[in-house]
C-alpha positions as protocol buffer text, in pm:
chain_id: "A"
residue {
  index: 1
  type: MET
  ca { x: -9542 y: 7465 z: -5822 }
}
residue {
  index: 2
  type: PHE
  ca { x: -9273 y: 7255 z: -5988 }
}
residue {
  index: 3
  type: LEU
  ca { x: -9006 y: 7513 z: -5901 }
}
residue {
  index: 4
  type: ASN
  ca { x: -9113 y: 7514 z: -5537 }
}
residue {
  index: 5
  type: SER
  ca { x: -9089 y: 7134 z: -5525 }
}
residue {
  index: 6
  type: VAL
  ca { x: -8740 y: 7143 z: -5674 }
}
residue {
  index: 7
  type: LEU
  ca { x: -8628 y: 7409 z: -5428 }
}
residue {
  index: 8
  type: CYS
  ca { x: -8775 y: 7213 z: -5138 }
}
residue {
  index: 9
  type: PHE
  ca { x: -8599 y: 6895 z: -5253 }
}
residue {
  index: 10
  type: CYS
  ca { x: -8268 y: 7080 z: -5291 }
}
residue {
  index: 11
  type: PHE
  ca { x: -8304 y: 7227 z: -4943 }
}
residue {
  index: 12
  type: VAL
  ca { x: -8371 y: 6885 z: -4789 }
}
residue {
  index: 13
  type: LEU
  ca { x: -8079 y: 6733 z: -4980 }
}
residue {
  index: 14
  type: PHE
  ca { x: -7847 y: 7014 z: -4873 }
}
residue {
  index: 15
  type: SER
  ca { x: -7955 y: 6977 z: -4510 }
}
residue {
  index: 16
  type: LEU
  ca { x: -7893 y: 6602 z: -4523 }
}
residue {
  index: 17
  type: VAL
  ca { x: -7546 y: 6645 z: -4673 }
}
residue {
  index: 18
  type: PHE
  ca { x: -7463 y: 6915 z: -4417 }
}
residue {
  index: 19
  type: PHE
  ca { x: -7575 y: 6687 z: -4133 }
}
residue {
  index: 20
  type: LEU
  ca { x: -7372 y: 6391 z: -4260 }
}
residue {
  index: 21
  type: VAL
  ca { x: -7060 y: 6604 z: -4304 }
}
residue {
  index: 22
  type: ARG
  ca { x: -7094 y: 6741 z: -3951 }
}
residue {
  index: 23
  type: PHE
  ca { x: -7166 y: 6394 z: -3811 }
}
residue {
  index: 24
  type: PHE
  ca { x: -6865 y: 6221 z: -3966 }
}
residue {
  index: 25
  type: SER
  ca { x: -6630 y: 6514 z: -3906 }
}
residue {
  index: 26
  type: ASN
  ca { x: -6716 y: 6506 z: -3535 }
}
residue {
  index: 27
  type: ARG
  ca { x: -6647 y: 6134 z: -3504 }
}
residue {
  index: 28
  type: PRO
  ca { x: -6300 y: 6074 z: -3360 }
}
residue {
  index: 29
  type: ALA
  ca { x: -6059 y: 5912 z: -3600 }
}
residue {
  index: 30
  type: VAL
  ca { x: -5896 y: 5581 z: -3518 }
}
residue {
  index: 31
  type: ASN
  ca { x: -5544 y: 5641 z: -3388 }
}
residue {
  index: 32
  type: GLN
  ca { x: -5362 y: 5414 z: -3631 }
}
residue {
  index: 33
  type: GLU
  ca { x: -5018 y: 5455 z: -3477 }
}
residue {
  index: 34
  type: LEU
  ca { x: -5140 y: 5348 z: -3134 }
}
residue {
  index: 35
  type: SER
  ca { x: -5354 y: 5073 z: -3288 }
}
residue {
  index: 36
  type: ASN
  ca { x: -5045 y: 4931 z: -3459 }
}
residue {
  index: 37
  type: LEU
  ca { x: -4841 y: 4950 z: -3139 }
}
residue {
  index: 38
  type: PHE
  ca { x: -5114 y: 4801 z: -2920 }
}
residue {
  index: 39
  type: ASN
  ca { x: -5173 y: 4514 z: -3162 }
}
residue {
  index: 40
  type: GLU
  ca { x: -4801 y: 4444 z: -3146 }
}
residue {
  index: 41
  type: LEU
  ca { x: -4825 y: 4440 z: -2766 }
}
residue {
  index: 42
  type: TRP
  ca { x: -5129 y: 4214 z: -2797 }
}
residue {
  index: 43
  type: ARG
  ca { x: -4928 y: 3962 z: -2999 }
}
residue {
  index: 44
  type: LEU
  ca { x: -4638 y: 3986 z: -2753 }
}
residue {
  index: 45
  type: ASP
  ca { x: -4862 y: 3918 z: -2453 }
}
residue {
  index: 46
  type: ALA
  ca { x: -4741 y: 3563 z: -2390 }
}
residue {
  index: 47
  type: ASN
  ca { x: -4926 y: 3552 z: -2057 }
}
residue {
  index: 48
  type: ARG
  ca { x: -5267 y: 3632 z: -2205 }
}
residue {
  index: 49
  type: MET
  ca { x: -5516 y: 3354 z: -2142 }
}
residue {
  index: 50
  type: THR
  ca { x: -5720 y: 3180 z: -2411 }
}
residue {
  index: 51
  type: PRO
  ca { x: -6101 y: 3187 z: -2386 }
}
residue {
  index: 52
  type: GLY
  ca { x: -6258 y: 2844 z: -2379 }
}
residue {
  index: 53
  type: VAL
  ca { x: -5925 y: 2689 z: -2278 }
}
residue {
  index: 54
  type: ASP
  ca { x: -5794 y: 2878 z: -1976 }
}
residue {
  index: 55
  type: TYR
  ca { x: -6124 y: 3037 z: -1876 }
}
residue {
  index: 56
  type: THR
  ca { x: -6491 y: 3061 z: -1967 }
}
residue {
  index: 57
  type: VAL
  ca { x: -6718 y: 3364 z: -1943 }
}
residue {
  index: 58
  type: SER
  ca { x: -7093 y: 3353 z: -1894 }
}
residue {
  index: 59
  type: VAL
  ca { x: -7216 y: 3692 z: -2014 }
}
residue {
  index: 60
  type: GLN
  ca { x: -7578 y: 3630 z: -1916 }
}
residue {
  index: 61
  type: VAL
  ca { x: -7714 y: 3728 z: -1576 }
}
residue {
  index: 62
  type: ARG
  ca { x: -7548 y: 3472 z: -1361 }
}
residue {
  index: 63
  type: ILE
  ca { x: -7674 y: 3140 z: -1236 }
}
residue {
  index: 64
  type: GLN
  ca { x: -7319 y: 3031 z: -1171 }
}
residue {
  index: 65
  type: ARG
  ca { x: -7013 y: 3252 z: -1150 }
}
residue {
  index: 66
  type: SER
  ca { x: -6970 y: 3477 z: -1453 }
}
residue {
  index: 67
  type: LEU
  ca { x: -6596 y: 3410 z: -1487 }
}
residue {
  index: 68
  type: GLN
  ca { x: -6457 y: 3063 z: -1431 }
}
residue {
  index: 69
  type: LEU
  ca { x: -6095 y: 2963 z: -1474 }
}
residue {
  index: 70
  type: ALA
  ca { x: -5985 y: 2619 z: -1584 }
}
residue {
  index: 71
  type: HIS
  ca { x: -5653 y: 2710 z: -1431 }
}
residue {
  index: 72
  type: LEU
  ca { x: -5485 y: 3034 z: -1332 }
}
residue {
  index: 73
  type: VAL
  ca { x: -5136 y: 3024 z: -1480 }
}
residue {
  index: 74
  type: LEU
  ca { x: -4918 y: 3201 z: -1226 }
}
residue {
  index: 75
  type: CYS
  ca { x: -4640 y: 3352 z: -1431 }
}
residue {
  index: 76
  type: PHE
  ca { x: -4405 y: 3565 z: -1225 }
}
residue {
  index: 77
  type: ALA
  ca { x: -4579 y: 3894 z: -1308 }
}
residue {
  index: 78
  type: LEU
  ca { x: -4927 y: 3760 z: -1228 }
}
residue {
  index: 79
  type: ALA
  ca { x: -4813 y: 3592 z: -906 }
}
residue {
  index: 80
  type: ASP
  ca { x: -4649 y: 3916 z: -791 }
}
residue {
  index: 81
  type: PHE
  ca { x: -4955 y: 4111 z: -907 }
}
residue {
  index: 82
  type: MET
  ca { x: -5191 y: 3906 z: -690 }
}
residue {
  index: 83
  type: LYS
  ca { x: -4980 y: 3975 z: -381 }
}
residue {
  index: 84
  type: LEU
  ca { x: -5059 y: 4346 z: -420 }
}
residue {
  index: 85
  type: LEU
  ca { x: -5437 y: 4312 z: -423 }
}
residue {
  index: 86
  type: ASP
  ca { x: -5481 y: 4300 z: -44 }
}
residue {
  index: 87
  type: ASN
  ca { x: -5247 y: 4591 z: 33 }
}
residue {
  index: 88
  type: TYR
  ca { x: -5506 y: 4869 z: 17 }
}
residue {
  index: 89
  type: GLU
  ca { x: -5794 y: 5015 z: 215 }
}
residue {
  index: 90
  type: ARG
  ca { x: -6113 y: 4965 z: 17 }
}
residue {
  index: 91
  type: SER
  ca { x: -6269 y: 5298 z: 111 }
}
residue {
  index: 92
  type: THR
  ca { x: -6133 y: 5636 z: 7 }
}
residue {
  index: 93
  type: GLY
  ca { x: -6083 y: 5879 z: 292 }
}
residue {
  index: 94
  type: ILE
  ca { x: -5876 y: 5629 z: 491 }
}
residue {
  index: 95
  type: THR
  ca { x: -5505 y: 5703 z: 484 }
}
residue {
  index: 96
  type: GLU
  ca { x: -5302 y: 5425 z: 325 }
}
residue {
  index: 97
  type: ARG
  ca { x: -5016 y: 5282 z: 531 }
}
residue {
  index: 98
  type: VAL
  ca { x: -4747 y: 5120 z: 319 }
}
residue {
  index: 99
  type: THR
  ca { x: -4527 y: 4869 z: 502 }
}
residue {
  index: 100
  type: PRO
  ca { x: -4168 y: 4777 z: 406 }
}
residue {
  index: 101
  type: GLU
  ca { x: -4300 y: 4436 z: 299 }
}
residue {
  index: 102
  type: GLU
  ca { x: -4552 y: 4600 z: 65 }
}
residue {
  index: 103
  type: LEU
  ca { x: -4281 y: 4822 z: -85 }
}
residue {
  index: 104
  type: THR
  ca { x: -4082 y: 4508 z: -158 }
}
residue {
  index: 105
  type: GLU
  ca { x: -4386 y: 4348 z: -322 }
}
residue {
  index: 106
  type: ILE
  ca { x: -4429 y: 4654 z: -547 }
}
residue {
  index: 107
  type: SER
  ca { x: -4062 y: 4646 z: -644 }
}
residue {
  index: 108
  type: LEU
  ca { x: -4072 y: 4273 z: -727 }
}
residue {
  index: 109
  type: PHE
  ca { x: -4388 y: 4319 z: -933 }
}
residue {
  index: 110
  type: LEU
  ca { x: -4233 y: 4601 z: -1136 }
}
residue {
  index: 111
  type: ASP
  ca { x: -3918 y: 4393 z: -1188 }
}
residue {
  index: 112
  type: ALA
  ca { x: -4131 y: 4106 z: -1321 }
}
residue {
  index: 113
  type: VAL
  ca { x: -4328 y: 4339 z: -1550 }
}
residue {
  index: 114
  type: LEU
  ca { x: -4011 y: 4496 z: -1689 }
}
residue {
  index: 115
  type: GLU
  ca { x: -3884 y: 4151 z: -1788 }
}
residue {
  index: 116
  type: THR
  ca { x: -4182 y: 4087 z: -2016 }
}
residue {
  index: 117
  type: GLN
  ca { x: -4164 y: 4146 z: -2390 }
}
residue {
  index: 118
  type: VAL
  ca { x: -4481 y: 4354 z: -2368 }
}
residue {
  index: 119
  type: MET
  ca { x: -4333 y: 4615 z: -2137 }
}
residue {
  index: 120
  type: LYS
  ca { x: -3995 y: 4607 z: -2310 }
}
residue {
  index: 121
  type: ARG
  ca { x: -4165 y: 4702 z: -2638 }
}
residue {
  index: 122
  type: ALA
  ca { x: -4371 y: 4974 z: -2468 }
}
residue {
  index: 123
  type: HIS
  ca { x: -4051 y: 5109 z: -2309 }
}
residue {
  index: 124
  type: GLN
  ca { x: -3878 y: 5109 z: -2648 }
}
residue {
  index: 125
  type: TYR
  ca { x: -4165 y: 5307 z: -2800 }
}
residue {
  index: 126
  type: LEU
  ca { x: -4165 y: 5564 z: -2518 }
}
residue {
  index: 127
  type: VAL
  ca { x: -3788 y: 5610 z: -2551 }
}
residue {
  index: 128
  type: SER
  ca { x: -3831 y: 5671 z: -2925 }
}
residue {
  index: 129
  type: LYS
  ca { x: -4085 y: 5944 z: -2843 }
}
residue {
  index: 130
  type: GLY
  ca { x: -3859 y: 6105 z: -2584 }
}
residue {
  index: 131
  type: LYS
  ca { x: -4105 y: 6026 z: -2303 }
}
residue {
  index: 132
  type: SER
  ca { x: -3890 y: 5783 z: -2103 }
}
residue {
  index: 133
  type: SER
  ca { x: -3525 y: 5725 z: -2028 }
}
residue {
  index: 134
  type: SER
  ca { x: -3357 y: 5429 z: -2193 }
}
residue {
  index: 135
  type: ASP
  ca { x: -3222 y: 5334 z: -1849 }
}
residue {
  index: 136
  type: SER
  ca { x: -3444 y: 5055 z: -1713 }
}
residue {
  index: 137
  type: ARG
  ca { x: -3395 y: 5169 z: -1352 }
}
residue {
  index: 138
  type: GLN
  ca { x: -3522 y: 5517 z: -1435 }
}
residue {
  index: 139
  type: PHE
  ca { x: -3813 y: 5367 z: -1628 }
}
residue {
  index: 140
  type: LYS
  ca { x: -3897 y: 5154 z: -1324 }
}
residue {
  index: 141
  type: SER
  ca { x: -3901 y: 5469 z: -1110 }
}
residue {
  index: 142
  type: GLN
  ca { x: -4127 y: 5634 z: -1367 }
}
residue {
  index: 143
  type: LEU
  ca { x: -4371 y: 5341 z: -1354 }
}
residue {
  index: 144
  type: ASN
  ca { x: -4362 y: 5349 z: -976 }
}
residue {
  index: 145
  type: LEU
  ca { x: -4453 y: 5719 z: -973 }
}
residue {
  index: 146
  type: ILE
  ca { x: -4735 y: 5679 z: -1225 }
}
residue {
  index: 147
  type: TRP
  ca { x: -4895 y: 5372 z: -1071 }
}
residue {
  index: 148
  type: PHE
  ca { x: -4797 y: 5349 z: -704 }
}
residue {
  index: 149
  type: HIS
  ca { x: -4732 y: 5698 z: -570 }
}
residue {
  index: 150
  type: LEU
  ca { x: -4999 y: 5778 z: -310 }
}
residue {
  index: 151
  type: TYR
  ca { x: -5212 y: 6091 z: -338 }
}
residue {
  index: 152
  type: HIS
  ca { x: -5533 y: 6243 z: -200 }
}
residue {
  index: 153
  type: ARG
  ca { x: -5848 y: 6126 z: -376 }
}
residue {
  index: 154
  type: GLN
  ca { x: -6068 y: 6256 z: -96 }
}
residue {
  index: 155
  type: ARG
  ca { x: -6000 y: 6587 z: 75 }
}
residue {
  index: 156
  type: ASN
  ca { x: -5919 y: 6634 z: 443 }
}
residue {
  index: 157
  type: THR
  ca { x: -5741 y: 6299 z: 471 }
}
residue {
  index: 158
  type: GLY
  ca { x: -5392 y: 6165 z: 431 }
}
residue {
  index: 159
  type: PRO
  ca { x: -5288 y: 6004 z: 100 }
}
residue {
  index: 160
  type: ASP
  ca { x: -5564 y: 5750 z: 39 }
}
residue {
  index: 161
  type: SER
  ca { x: -5527 y: 5627 z: -319 }
}
residue {
  index: 162
  type: CYS
  ca { x: -5298 y: 5551 z: -612 }
}
residue {
  index: 163
  type: GLY
  ca { x: -5342 y: 5459 z: -977 }
}
residue {
  index: 164
  type: PHE
  ca { x: -5280 y: 5088 z: -924 }
}
residue {
  index: 165
  type: GLU
  ca { x: -5532 y: 5063 z: -642 }
}
residue {
  index: 166
  type: HIS
  ca { x: -5798 y: 5252 z: -833 }
}
residue {
  index: 167
  type: VAL
  ca { x: -5762 y: 5065 z: -1164 }
}
residue {
  index: 168
  type: PHE
  ca { x: -5669 y: 4712 z: -1060 }
}
residue {
  index: 169
  type: VAL
  ca { x: -5810 y: 4675 z: -707 }
}
residue {
  index: 170
  type: GLY
  ca { x: -6108 y: 4909 z: -694 }
}
residue {
  index: 171
  type: GLU
  ca { x: -6230 y: 5153 z: -430 }
}
residue {
  index: 172
  type: THR
  ca { x: -6553 y: 5264 z: -269 }
}
residue {
  index: 173
  type: LYS
  ca { x: -6647 y: 5625 z: -206 }
}
residue {
  index: 174
  type: SER
  ca { x: -6859 y: 5719 z: 97 }
}
residue {
  index: 175
  type: GLY
  ca { x: -6976 y: 5358 z: 112 }
}
residue {
  index: 176
  type: THR
  ca { x: -7225 y: 5422 z: -169 }
}
residue {
  index: 177
  type: GLU
  ca { x: -7023 y: 5423 z: -491 }
}
residue {
  index: 178
  type: ILE
  ca { x: -6768 y: 5193 z: -656 }
}
residue {
  index: 179
  type: ILE
  ca { x: -6491 y: 5379 z: -834 }
}
residue {
  index: 180
  type: GLY
  ca { x: -6224 y: 5222 z: -1051 }
}
residue {
  index: 181
  type: PHE
  ca { x: -6215 y: 4839 z: -1042 }
}
residue {
  index: 182
  type: HIS
  ca { x: -6124 y: 4759 z: -1403 }
}
residue {
  index: 183
  type: ASN
  ca { x: -5938 y: 4430 z: -1371 }
}
residue {
  index: 184
  type: TRP
  ca { x: -6063 y: 4081 z: -1452 }
}
residue {
  index: 185
  type: VAL
  ca { x: -5834 y: 3894 z: -1207 }
}
residue {
  index: 186
  type: GLN
  ca { x: -5962 y: 4100 z: -915 }
}
residue {
  index: 187
  type: PHE
  ca { x: -6317 y: 4050 z: -1047 }
}
residue {
  index: 188
  type: TYR
  ca { x: -6264 y: 3672 z: -1053 }
}
residue {
  index: 189
  type: LEU
  ca { x: -6108 y: 3656 z: -706 }
}
residue {
  index: 190
  type: GLN
  ca { x: -6372 y: 3878 z: -547 }
}
residue {
  index: 191
  type: GLU
  ca { x: -6655 y: 3681 z: -708 }
}
residue {
  index: 192
  type: LYS
  ca { x: -6495 y: 3352 z: -604 }
}
residue {
  index: 193
  type: ASN
  ca { x: -6486 y: 3475 z: -243 }
}
residue {
  index: 194
  type: SER
  ca { x: -6851 y: 3589 z: -260 }
}
residue {
  index: 195
  type: HIS
  ca { x: -6765 y: 3958 z: -225 }
}
residue {
  index: 196
  type: LEU
  ca { x: -6884 y: 4041 z: -576 }
}
residue {
  index: 197
  type: ASP
  ca { x: -7212 y: 3968 z: -753 }
}
residue {
  index: 198
  type: TYR
  ca { x: -7227 y: 3988 z: -1133 }
}
residue {
  index: 199
  type: LYS
  ca { x: -7549 y: 4155 z: -1252 }
}
residue {
  index: 200
  type: GLY
  ca { x: -7514 y: 4139 z: -1631 }
}
residue {
  index: 201
  type: TYR
  ca { x: -7353 y: 4308 z: -1928 }
}
residue {
  index: 202
  type: LYS
  ca { x: -7405 y: 4640 z: -2102 }
}
residue {
  index: 203
  type: ALA
  ca { x: -7405 y: 4636 z: -2483 }
}
residue {
  index: 204
  type: ARG
  ca { x: -7579 y: 4770 z: -2789 }
}
residue {
  index: 205
  type: ASP
  ca { x: -7855 y: 4551 z: -2932 }
}
residue {
  index: 206
  type: HIS
  ca { x: -7660 y: 4485 z: -3253 }
}
residue {
  index: 207
  type: ASP
  ca { x: -7334 y: 4406 z: -3076 }
}
residue {
  index: 208
  type: LEU
  ca { x: -7406 y: 4158 z: -2800 }
}
residue {
  index: 209
  type: PRO
  ca { x: -7098 y: 4012 z: -2627 }
}
residue {
  index: 210
  type: ASP
  ca { x: -6964 y: 3665 z: -2691 }
}
residue {
  index: 211
  type: GLN
  ca { x: -6782 y: 3430 z: -2457 }
}
residue {
  index: 212
  type: ASP
  ca { x: -6452 y: 3501 z: -2634 }
}
residue {
  index: 213
  type: ASP
  ca { x: -6467 y: 3881 z: -2612 }
}
residue {
  index: 214
  type: HIS
  ca { x: -6157 y: 4036 z: -2457 }
}
residue {
  index: 215
  type: VAL
  ca { x: -6329 y: 4354 z: -2334 }
}
residue {
  index: 216
  type: LEU
  ca { x: -6663 y: 4360 z: -2154 }
}
residue {
  index: 217
  type: ASN
  ca { x: -6885 y: 4633 z: -2011 }
}
residue {
  index: 218
  type: LEU
  ca { x: -7032 y: 4487 z: -1692 }
}
residue {
  index: 219
  type: GLN
  ca { x: -7270 y: 4568 z: -1410 }
}
residue {
  index: 220
  type: PHE
  ca { x: -7192 y: 4424 z: -1067 }
}
residue {
  index: 221
  type: SER
  ca { x: -7213 y: 4481 z: -694 }
}
residue {
  index: 222
  type: TRP
  ca { x: -6913 y: 4467 z: -462 }
}
residue {
  index: 223
  type: HIS
  ca { x: -6957 y: 4439 z: -86 }
}
residue {
  index: 224
  type: GLY
  ca { x: -7320 y: 4538 z: -141 }
}
residue {
  index: 225
  type: VAL
  ca { x: -7245 y: 4851 z: -347 }
}
residue {
  index: 226
  type: VAL
  ca { x: -7357 y: 4851 z: -713 }
}
residue {
  index: 227
  type: LYS
  ca { x: -7148 y: 4970 z: -1006 }
}
residue {
  index: 228
  type: PRO
  ca { x: -7399 y: 5045 z: -1287 }
}
residue {
  index: 229
  type: VAL
  ca { x: -7140 y: 4990 z: -1556 }
}
residue {
  index: 230
  type: GLY
  ca { x: -6772 y: 4903 z: -1539 }
}
residue {
  index: 231
  type: SER
  ca { x: -6539 y: 4792 z: -1814 }
}
residue {
  index: 232
  type: ALA
  ca { x: -6236 y: 4566 z: -1817 }
}
residue {
  index: 233
  type: PHE
  ca { x: -6010 y: 4364 z: -2040 }
}
residue {
  index: 234
  type: ILE
  ca { x: -6068 y: 3989 z: -1997 }
}
residue {
  index: 235
  type: GLY
  ca { x: -5787 y: 3734 z: -1999 }
}
residue {
  index: 236
  type: THR
  ca { x: -5507 y: 3983 z: -2060 }
}
residue {
  index: 237
  type: SER
  ca { x: -5195 y: 4005 z: -1845 }
}
residue {
  index: 238
  type: PRO
  ca { x: -5133 y: 4287 z: -1595 }
}
residue {
  index: 239
  type: GLU
  ca { x: -4826 y: 4394 z: -1792 }
}
residue {
  index: 240
  type: PHE
  ca { x: -5032 y: 4434 z: -2111 }
}
residue {
  index: 241
  type: GLU
  ca { x: -5283 y: 4662 z: -1941 }
}
residue {
  index: 242
  type: MET
  ca { x: -5011 y: 4860 z: -1765 }
}
residue {
  index: 243
  type: ALA
  ca { x: -4820 y: 4901 z: -2091 }
}
residue {
  index: 244
  type: LEU
  ca { x: -5122 y: 5034 z: -2282 }
}
residue {
  index: 245
  type: PHE
  ca { x: -5224 y: 5285 z: -2020 }
}
residue {
  index: 246
  type: THR
  ca { x: -4865 y: 5392 z: -1944 }
}
residue {
  index: 247
  type: VAL
  ca { x: -4809 y: 5474 z: -2311 }
}
residue {
  index: 248
  type: LEU
  ca { x: -5134 y: 5669 z: -2332 }
}
residue {
  index: 249
  type: PHE
  ca { x: -5053 y: 5850 z: -2006 }
}
residue {
  index: 250
  type: LEU
  ca { x: -4705 y: 5958 z: -2116 }
}
residue {
  index: 251
  type: ILE
  ca { x: -4766 y: 6063 z: -2476 }
}
residue {
  index: 252
  type: ASN
  ca { x: -5020 y: 6324 z: -2365 }
}
residue {
  index: 253
  type: THR
  ca { x: -5012 y: 6597 z: -2104 }
}
residue {
  index: 254
  type: GLU
  ca { x: -5382 y: 6680 z: -2090 }
}
residue {
  index: 255
  type: ARG
  ca { x: -5570 y: 6589 z: -1775 }
}
residue {
  index: 256
  type: SER
  ca { x: -5808 y: 6361 z: -1968 }
}
residue {
  index: 257
  type: THR
  ca { x: -5704 y: 6164 z: -2276 }
}
residue {
  index: 258
  type: THR
  ca { x: -5917 y: 5936 z: -2494 }
}
residue {
  index: 259
  type: ALA
  ca { x: -5782 y: 5733 z: -2787 }
}
residue {
  index: 260
  type: LEU
  ca { x: -5995 y: 5541 z: -3036 }
}
residue {
  index: 261
  type: VAL
  ca { x: -5809 y: 5222 z: -3126 }
}
residue {
  index: 262
  type: ASN
  ca { x: -5863 y: 4886 z: -3292 }
}
residue {
  index: 263
  type: ILE
  ca { x: -5709 y: 4594 z: -3101 }
}
residue {
  index: 264
  type: ASP
  ca { x: -5747 y: 4240 z: -3234 }
}
residue {
  index: 265
  type: GLN
  ca { x: -6118 y: 4217 z: -3328 }
}
residue {
  index: 266
  type: CYS
  ca { x: -6235 y: 4500 z: -3103 }
}
residue {
  index: 267
  type: GLN
  ca { x: -6278 y: 4871 z: -3146 }
}
residue {
  index: 268
  type: MET
  ca { x: -6258 y: 5060 z: -2820 }
}
residue {
  index: 269
  type: GLU
  ca { x: -6186 y: 5388 z: -2654 }
}
residue {
  index: 270
  type: LEU
  ca { x: -5899 y: 5388 z: -2408 }
}
residue {
  index: 271
  type: VAL
  ca { x: -5945 y: 5652 z: -2140 }
}
residue {
  index: 272
  type: VAL
  ca { x: -5674 y: 5791 z: -1911 }
}
residue {
  index: 273
  type: ILE
  ca { x: -5726 y: 6064 z: -1652 }
}
residue {
  index: 274
  type: ARG
  ca { x: -5429 y: 6215 z: -1472 }
}
residue {
  index: 275
  type: GLN
  ca { x: -5390 y: 6301 z: -1106 }
}
residue {
  index: 276
  type: GLY
  ca { x: -5098 y: 6539 z: -1135 }
}
residue {
  index: 277
  type: ARG
  ca { x: -4793 y: 6330 z: -1227 }
}
residue {
  index: 278
  type: CYS
  ca { x: -4979 y: 6013 z: -1130 }
}
residue {
  index: 279
  type: LEU
  ca { x: -5256 y: 5808 z: -1285 }
}
residue {
  index: 280
  type: GLY
  ca { x: -5606 y: 5892 z: -1165 }
}
residue {
  index: 281
  type: THR
  ca { x: -5792 y: 5627 z: -1363 }
}
residue {
  index: 282
  type: ALA
  ca { x: -5764 y: 5426 z: -1683 }
}
residue {
  index: 283
  type: TYR
  ca { x: -6007 y: 5192 z: -1854 }
}
residue {
  index: 284
  type: PRO
  ca { x: -6120 y: 5053 z: -2189 }
}
residue {
  index: 285
  type: LYS
  ca { x: -6465 y: 5130 z: -2327 }
}
residue {
  index: 286
  type: LEU
  ca { x: -6579 y: 4867 z: -2576 }
}
residue {
  index: 287
  type: LEU
  ca { x: -6749 y: 5008 z: -2886 }
}
residue {
  index: 288
  type: SER
  ca { x: -6756 y: 4705 z: -3115 }
}
residue {
  index: 289
  type: SER
  ca { x: -6639 y: 4344 z: -3102 }
}
residue {
  index: 290
  type: ASN
  ca { x: -6586 y: 4054 z: -3343 }
}
residue {
  index: 291
  type: SER
  ca { x: -6471 y: 4299 z: -3614 }
}
residue {
  index: 292
  type: ARG
  ca { x: -6824 y: 4437 z: -3656 }
}
residue {
  index: 293
  type: HIS
  ca { x: -6680 y: 4788 z: -3690 }
}
residue {
  index: 294
  type: VAL
  ca { x: -6495 y: 4671 z: -4003 }
}
residue {
  index: 295
  type: GLY
  ca { x: -6820 y: 4570 z: -4169 }
}
residue {
  index: 296
  type: GLN
  ca { x: -6988 y: 4895 z: -4064 }
}
residue {
  index: 297
  type: HIS
  ca { x: -6712 y: 5109 z: -4215 }
}
residue {
  index: 298
  type: SER
  ca { x: -6700 y: 4913 z: -4540 }
}
residue {
  index: 299
  type: HIS
  ca { x: -7052 y: 5011 z: -4648 }
}
């Protein structure tokens, strides 16, 4: 009887140890090299806005607008960025027509981005990895290909999408689904113009969002179409987001790449999906905020 109890206990203990080993071995490790780089870019992001000073976020289901700006500081990159937001057809399946004026706007935006310390540091890193030319003109062409080259997202049409449109502007598919749309400036502008309705946030019970979080998982409707969950950085500059996702895009060749990183007080997954030599989509997925992941890992 005693021997059976001991054997049963040993079996349960062995099973528990086996489960824990499998569980922790299957968890992706934090990419420390990228975390270090992205935190450096975070500190260099001089155009990032300060929560509670430049903007306020109401994370509850809205009574007033969810994102309100005290003032929108129009640095060159952001001003040029906003000019691009009305250049695209909202629905996939409609061929995009790019005018000479729009090509000029893209070129001016990339010039402004390349002048920022954030993108200069990202460029330096990519050169050190042999992923980009040290020539700034060639790097500009590389960014243009990744973010602005048009391709087919829907079959049987002309080129109807690009990485920039999908990530920063947003698209609808068949009039019933929102795809992309991972940018807080576009979110603010669309909500301000009554095209977007914030429905609430998505979070784990033990990790509810605060007003100063820099990444949020949100539910919203846009032109009457609901996105059950979408994620975006909040308050960051366009060049910061482009730098992160460009680095992740270029250091891997797989169609889908996910990196687990710690940036400031947040732990998140950064996801990039390729569309040939261009960007298909890119977004952050918040896992933990306010350094809660640090406390969890210290036990």
